[in-house]
C-alpha positions in Angstrom: 47.2 -66.9 88.0 46.4 -69.8 90.3 42.9 -70.8 91.2 41.3 -68.5 93.9 37.9 -68.8 95.5 36.4 -67.7 98.8 33.2 -68.4 100.5 32.4 -66.0 103.2 35.7 -65.7 105.2 36.9 -69.2 104.2 39.0 -69.9 101.1 38.0 -72.9 98.9 40.9 -75.3 98.6 40.5 -76.3 94.9 38.0 -76.6 92.1 36.7 -79.9 93.4 35.4 -78.2 96.5 33.9 -75.4 94.4 32.2 -78.0 92.2 30.7 -79.7 95.2 29.4 -76.4 96.5 27.8 -75.6 93.1 26.2 -79.1 93.0 24.5 -78.4 96.3 23.3 -75.0 95.1 21.7 -76.3 91.9 19.4 -78.3 94.1 17.8 -75.1 95.5 14.3 -74.2 94.4 15.3 -71.3 92.2 18.4 -70.9 90.1 19.4 -67.9 87.9 22.3 -66.3 86.0 23.4 -62.7 85.8 25.6 -62.3 82.7 27.6 -59.2 81.8 29.7 -58.2 78.8 32.5 -60.6 79.8 30.2 -63.6 79.3 30.1 -62.9 75.5 33.8 -62.4 74.9 34.3 -65.9 73.5 31.4 -65.3 71.1 33.0 -62.1 69.7 31.8 -59.5 72.2 33.9 -56.9 74.0 34.4 -56.0 77.6 34.2 -52.3 78.5 38.0 -52.0 78.4 38.2 -53.6 75.0 35.3 -51.5 73.8 37.1 -48.3 74.7 40.3 -49.4 73.0 38.4 -50.2 69.9 36.8 -46.8 69.9 40.2 -45.1 70.2 41.5 -47.2 67.3 38.5 -46.9 65.0 37.7 -43.2 65.7 40.9 -41.4 66.4 39.6 -38.0 65.3 36.6 -38.2 67.6 38.8 -39.3 70.5 41.2 -36.4 69.8 38.2 -34.0 69.7 37.1 -35.1 73.1 40.7 -34.5 74.4 40.8 -31.1 72.9 37.5 -30.1 74.5 38.3 -31.6 77.9 35.9 -34.5 78.0 38.8 -37.0 78.4 42.5 -36.7 79.1 45.3 -37.5 76.6 46.1 -40.9 78.2 42.5 -42.1 77.4 43.1 -41.4 73.7 46.5 -43.0 73.3 46.5 -46.4 71.7 47.1 -49.3 71.8 46.3 -49.4 75.5 44.4 -46.2 76.4 43.5 -45.5 80.0 39.8 -46.3 80.1 37.6 -43.4 81.4 34.4 -43.7 83.2 32.3 -44.3 80.1 29.0 -43.7 81.8 30.1 -40.3 83.1 31.7 -39.5 79.7 28.4 -40.0 77.9 26.6 -38.0 80.5 29.0 -35.2 80.0 28.5 -35.3 76.2 24.7 -35.2 76.6 24.8 -32.3 79.0 27.1 -30.4 76.7 24.8 -31.2 73.7 21.8 -29.9 75.6 23.7 -26.7 76.7 25.2 -25.9 73.3 21.9 -26.6 71.5 20.2 -24.1 73.9 23.0 -21.5 73.2 22.6 -22.1 69.5 18.9 -21.3 69.7 19.8 -18.0 71.2 22.0 -17.2 68.2 19.0 -18.0 65.9 16.7 -15.7 68.0 19.2 -12.8 68.3 21.7 -13.1 65.4 23.1 -9.6 66.0 23.9 -10.0 69.7 25.5 -13.5 69.4 26.9 -13.6 65.9 30.6 -13.5 66.9 30.5 -17.0 68.6 28.0 -18.7 66.4 30.5 -20.3 63.9 32.6 -21.8 66.7 29.6 -23.1 68.6 28.2 -24.6 65.4 31.5 -26.4 64.8 31.5 -27.7 68.4 28.0 -29.1 68.0 29.1 -30.9 64.8 32.1 -32.4 66.6 30.1 -33.3 69.7 27.4 -35.1 67.7 30.1 -37.0 65.7 31.9 -38.1 68.8 28.7 -39.2 70.5 27.5 -41.1 67.4 30.9 -42.8 67.1 30.9 -44.0 70.7 27.3 -45.3 70.4 28.2 -47.1 67.2 31.1 -48.7 68.9 28.8 -50.0 71.7 26.4 -51.5 69.1 29.2 -53.0 67.1 30.5 -54.8 70.2 27.2 -56.5 70.6 26.9 -57.7 67.1 29.1 -60.8 67.7 29.3 -62.5 64.3 27.7 -61.2 61.1 26.8 -64.7 59.7 24.6 -65.4 62.7 22.4 -62.4 61.9 22.1 -63.3 58.2 21.6 -67.1 58.5 18.1 -68.3 57.9 18.9 -71.6 59.7 20.3 -70.0 62.8 23.5 -70.9 64.7 24.7 -74.5 64.3 24.7 -76.7 67.3 28.4 -77.5 66.9 29.5 -73.8 66.7 32.3 -73.6 69.2 31.8 -69.9 69.9 28.7 -70.6 71.9 29.7 -73.9 73.4 29.9 -72.6 77.0 26.5 -71.0 76.8 25.0 -74.2 75.5 26.6 -76.3 78.2 25.5 -74.0 81.0 21.9 -73.9 79.8 21.8 -77.7 79.4 23.3 -78.3 82.8 20.9 -75.8 84.5 17.8 -77.2 82.9 18.9 -80.8 83.5 19.5 -80.1 87.2 15.9 -79.0 87.9 14.0 -81.5 90.0 10.3 -82.3 89.6 8.2 -79.3 90.5 11.0 -76.8 90.5 10.9 -73.7 88.3 12.8 -73.2 85.1 16.1 -71.3 85.3 16.3 -67.6 84.9 18.9 -65.8 82.8 19.3 -62.1 83.5 21.7 -60.2 81.3 22.9 -56.6 80.7 24.0 -57.5 77.2 22.2 -56.4 74.0 23.5 -59.3 72.0 21.7 -62.5 71.1 24.2 -65.1 72.5 21.8 -66.7 74.9 18.9 -66.8 72.4 21.1 -68.3 69.7 22.7 -70.9 72.1 19.2 -72.0 73.3 17.9 -72.3 69.7 20.8 -74.4 68.6 19.8 -77.1 71.2 16.0 -76.7 70.7 15.5 -75.1 74.1 12.5 -72.8 74.5 13.2 -69.2 75.5 10.5 -67.2 77.4 11.7 -63.6 77.1 8.5 -61.7 77.7 7.3 -61.6 74.1 4.3 -63.5 72.7 3.2 -64.0 69.1 4.3 -65.8 66.0 4.6 -63.2 63.3 4.1 -60.2 65.5 5.8 -60.6 68.9 4.6 -58.1 71.4 5.9 -57.7 74.9 3.5 -59.5 77.2 5.0 -59.9 80.7 2.4 -62.5 81.8 4.3 -64.9 79.6 6.9 -65.1 82.4 4.3 -66.8 84.5 3.8 -69.6 81.9 5.8 -72.8 81.4 6.1 -75.8 79.1 5.3 -79.5 79.8 5.5 -82.7 77.9 2.0 -84.0 77.4 3.3 -87.5 76.5 5.3 -87.9 79.7 4.2 -90.0 82.6 5.0 -89.9 86.3 7.5 -87.3 87.5 8.7 -86.6 84.0 5.5 -84.6 83.6 7.2 -81.9 85.7 10.3 -81.7 83.7 11.8 -78.3 82.6 11.7 -77.5 78.9 12.5 -73.7 78.9 14.5 -70.9 80.4 13.3 -67.4 81.3 15.4 -64.6 79.8 15.3 -61.0 81.0 17.5 -58.5 79.0 17.8 -55.8 81.6 19.2 -53.1 79.3 17.2 -54.0 76.2 18.1 -55.8 73.0 19.3 -55.2 69.5 16.1 -56.9 68.2 13.6 -54.7 70.1 11.7 -51.8 68.6 9.1 -49.4 69.9 6.1 -48.5 67.7 2.7 -46.9 68.5 3.4 -47.1 72.2 4.1 -50.8 72.2 7.3 -52.8 72.2 8.0 -55.5 69.6 10.7 -58.1 69.0 11.7 -58.5 65.4 13.6 -61.3 63.6 17.4 -61.0 63.5 17.7 -60.4 59.7 15.2 -57.5 60.0 16.9 -56.2 63.1 20.2 -56.2 61.3 18.8 -53.9 58.6 17.9 -51.4 61.4 21.3 -51.7 62.9 23.0 -51.1 59.5 21.0 -47.9 59.1 21.9 -46.8 62.6 25.6 -47.5 62.0 25.5 -45.2 59.0 23.8 -42.3 60.8 25.9 -39.6 62.4 23.4 -37.9 64.7 24.3 -40.0 67.7 20.8 -41.1 68.4 20.0 -44.3 70.4 18.9 -47.6 68.8 15.5 -48.7 69.8 15.2 -49.8 73.4 18.8 -50.2 74.2 20.0 -48.5 77.4 23.3 -47.0 76.5 26.1 -47.1 79.2 25.6 -43.8 81.0 25.0 -42.9 84.7 21.5 -41.7 83.8 20.5 -45.1 82.6 18.9 -45.8 86.0 16.1 -43.5 84.8 15.9 -45.4 81.5 15.1 -48.6 83.4 11.8 -47.4 85.0 9.8 -47.6 81.8 7.2 -50.2 81.1 9.3 -53.0 79.6 12.6 -52.5 81.4 10.9 -51.7 84.6 9.0 -55.0 84.4 12.2 -56.9 83.8 13.9 -55.3 86.8 10.9 -56.1 88.9 11.2 -59.8 87.9 14.9 -59.6 88.7 14.3 -58.3 92.2 11.4 -60.7 92.7 13.7 -63.7 91.8 16.3 -62.7 94.4 13.6 -62.3 97.1 12.2 -65.9 96.7 13.1 -68.5 99.3 16.0 -70.9 98.4 17.4 -69.0 95.5 20.8 -68.9 93.9 22.1 -66.3 91.6 25.4 -66.9 89.7 27.1 -63.8 88.3 29.5 -64.2 85.4 31.1 -61.5 83.2 29.5 -58.8 85.2 31.9 -56.0 86.2 29.7 -54.3 88.9 29.6 -51.1 86.8 25.8 -50.7 87.1 25.0 -49.2 90.4 21.3 -49.6 90.0 21.9 -53.4 89.7 24.4 -53.4 92.6 21.8 -51.8 94.8 19.3 -54.5 94.1 21.9 -57.3 94.8 22.9 -55.7 98.1 19.2 -55.3 99.1 18.5 -58.9 98.1 21.0 -60.1 100.7 18.3 -59.4 103.3 16.8 -62.6 102.0 18.4 -65.1 104.4 18.2 -68.0 101.9 19.7 -66.2 98.9 23.1 -67.6 97.7 25.4 -65.6 95.4 28.2 -67.1 93.3 30.4 -64.4 91.6 32.9 -65.2 88.9 35.3 -62.3 88.8 38.5 -62.4 86.6 40.1 -59.7 88.7 39.8 -61.6 92.0 43.2 -63.0 93.2 42.1 -64.3 96.6 42.6 -61.0 98.4 39.2 -59.5 99.4 40.8 -56.1 100.1 42.4 -55.8 96.7 42.0 -52.1 95.7 41.9 -53.1 92.0 38.6 -54.9 92.5 35.3 -53.0 91.8 34.2 -51.1 94.9 30.8 -52.9 94.9 32.5 -56.3 94.9 34.9 -55.3 97.7 31.9 -54.3 99.7 30.3 -57.7 99.2 33.5 -59.4 100.1 33.8 -57.3 103.3 30.6 -58.8 104.6 32.3 -62.2 104.9 28.9 -63.7 104.3 29.0 -67.5 103.9 26.2 -67.1 101.3 28.5 -65.2 99.0 31.1 -67.2 97.0 33.6 -65.4 94.8 35.7 -67.3 92.2 38.7 -65.7 90.5 42.2 -66.7 89.4 42.3 -64.9 86.1 40.9 -66.0 82.7 41.8 -69.6 83.4 39.2 -69.9 86.2 36.8 -67.0 86.1 35.2 -66.7 82.7 32.1 -68.4 81.3 34.0 -71.4 80.1 35.1 -72.1 83.7 31.5 -71.8 84.9 30.5 -74.3 82.2 33.2 -76.7 83.4 32.4 -76.2 87.2 28.7 -76.8 87.0 27.9 -80.5 87.7 26.7 -82.8 85.0 23.1 -84.0 85.5 22.6 -87.1 87.6 20.7 -90.0 86.4 19.3 -90.6 89.9 18.6 -88.1 92.6 19.0 -88.9 96.3 15.5 -90.5 96.6 16.2 -92.8 93.6 19.5 -93.9 95.0 17.9 -94.8 98.3 15.2 -96.7 96.5 17.8 -98.6 94.5 19.7 -99.5 97.6 16.6 -100.7 99.4 15.6 -102.7 96.3 19.0 -104.4 96.2 18.8 -105.2 99.9 15.3 -106.7 99.4 16.6 -108.8 96.5 19.5 -110.0 98.7 17.2 -111.0 101.6 15.0 -112.8 99.1 17.9 -114.8 97.8 19.1 -115.6 101.3 15.6 -116.9 102.2 15.6 -119.1 99.1 19.0 -120.5 99.9 18.0 -121.2 103.4 14.8 -123.0 102.2 16.7 -125.0 99.7 19.1 -126.2 102.5 16.2 -127.6 104.5 15.6 -131.4 104.3 
């Protein structure tokens, strides 16, 4: 698919025009990313479409059970390209059925004589329901694991690992583009994986993710108000940027809750928890992950996730801010609402990388939330598409400008200095010509 991009109501001619636009946006006071599942595909993650296909392939019996009991249709359980259902509504349906059938089962236990004829069937249904839900949850977690060796390595991800090359490039370009006095970049993500953390660690970039501590890392939101500086630097270099802020809006594979507090654990220890979770068959959640369901809006109002969403909304409300979306499929209505509301900020700029955008703002195949944004024809909204060749995270890494050695003030100073040197030389020549 050829390159396609639109800003407001005007199409961008080529990638050069897009790169120039991005270069101007990186000069704004606040810059941030919103990454979805598509941003981790190159590192081994799965999009929602690929995740469902993997579920049908790996758990055919559970998929067939859901067809039999009316939770999905037959097309959704037919490999290799099953029709993807609304996974959020599906999980909601499974949980509602689980609650209802469990209540009915309690009646059997209270009145075994009155309800005995249907007890065995209901018990079998509960077993099948729990197995289907657990299989679906395990598929979601498995999609976020990325590569096993990254979890088990004591030295972390190597700096030359190609799977995280785009993430490293993006982080380096965003940090290097910050001007003296400007805030560090923000990275907001709905992903549970550790792609951003591993990419930052491989280039020795500090990550402020809301947790403080060395051996015991406890969630302390005030850490988002702190920064890093080089004590050896002089002049404007003292105001350089040495960290990114990371807000994992739906939780992380490395978070756990204990005694009313939320902690972050090391990857090898977290992997032990994940292994135990993958072996269980009760369909329970893992730690503080918000599973993909419509009710997850309620899951985000707790202490930790509520604080992260507050920071997300606060970022978009700041003057002179730019939010770049990549790999986000607009499937989270609670996030979509925040983005639409944030457009009331007259200085907010949005750049959206969407693999499904072909240049037509009215394309019915686009997510409804994205079509609504395009219908505004707002010049502060830029949408980049053209298929995988132009709209994935590697394209964003390529389109972002390389850091400049001199900013505009330095170039003007250099020009003035050269003119002064030239005038001095002219005066010297003129004096030398005098008798």
